[in-house]
Structures are given as C-alpha cells and as structure tokens.
N, C-alpha and C positions, 0 to 999 in steps of 0.2 A: 515534541520530542520525548514525552513521557512514554509513548507507545513503543519506542525503538527497542528497548530490551526484550519485550515480548515478540516483536516482529523478528528480531535477530534469532531468538530461540526457535520460533516457528520455521524460519528458513533452514536452520541447522537440523531440526527434527524431520523436515520434509526433504532433505537433500537427495535422497534416493528415490523420490516419488515424482510423478509428473505434476509438479507444482511450481508456480512462479509468483513472487511477490513483486508488485510494481508500485512505486511511490510517485506522488506528484508533489513537488517542492514549491511552496507558495511564497518563499522569500523573494522580495523584490530585487535583492542583490544576488545575482546569479552565482557569484563567487563565494558567498557566505556559507551556504550549505555544503558546497564542494569542499571547502576548506575544513569543515567540521565533520564531514561524513566518515572519514577514516578513523578519527579519534572516537566517534560514537559507535563504530563497528557496523556501519551500513555497507553491506556487500551486495545488495540487490539494486536493480535499476531504479533510478529516481529521475523523473523528467521535470524540467523547469517549466513553471506555468506562466512565465513571462514577467515583464516589468510591472504589470498591473497586479501582481501578487495573487490574492485570492479571487480576483475578478478576471483572471487570465483566460486564454482560449480553451484550455483543457477543461477546467472546472465549469466554464460557461457551457461548453458542448455537452457535458455530462450532467448538468443541472445541479451542481454542488452548491448548497446554500449555507453550509456550516463546515468548519474544519475541526477535527478531521472527519471525513466521510469515508466509510469503508464499504466497498462493494466486493462481494465474493461471487466470482463467475464460475460456471461449470465448464467442462471440457468442450462444450459447443459454443462458448462465449455468451451464454445467457446469464443475466444477473439473477442469482438465486437467493442471495442474502444481502441486506443493506443494513449496515450499522453494528454488526457484532464486534465486540472488543474482548481482548483477553482470551479467557478460556472459551467463550462463545465463538470467537473467530476460529480457534483451533477445532472445535467441534464441527463447525460448518465445513471447514476444509476436509476433515476426516469423513464426514457424511458424503460429500461429493466424490471423494476418492473411492469410497466403498461402492458407490453407484456405478462407477465406470466399468 
C-alpha cells in the first residue's frame, strides 16, 4: 500500500493521456481491499487475485514471484519494463507515450 500515493499521482498526471493503471489485489479477503480502496484514494481498476492470495490465478499466469511486481506495457500490449517504481515508473510511462 506504500505505492498507492505515487500510483494515485500518476493516474492524475496522466488523466488526459492514453494511459491506464491496473492493479491486482492479493488480499485473500475480497472485501478487505474494496472496503479500504475509497479511503486510500484508489480510483483505478484493481482485480482480485482470488482466495489463494499471492498464489492466485492472475499472478500465476503472469509469473509473478514477488509483491509488488510492476509491468509497464506499451500501446501494443508488449511488456517493455518490469519493476520500475516511483519516478522510474513515471519515466517509463512518459517514454512509451512519447514513442506513440
């Protein structure tokens, strides 16, 4: 949850650009994140990874081995960056937008 303030800022900064942030929620209790999302300012889509938490179907299919894992995809759906956080994530997004 420490990343949420930066993610919220990035979503606001990119609001007029072709950009989407998508989260995967690894809480085993589906209702927990939903109940806290509003107070944390989460306005982007966040999918539930299932009752197995970090071992759920989404993370299994994407090969996620640690949390959080960040993938930055380009406009063609190709993973171009893996793991950038904070300003590095913003720079990756700006680079891909400039390439479009």
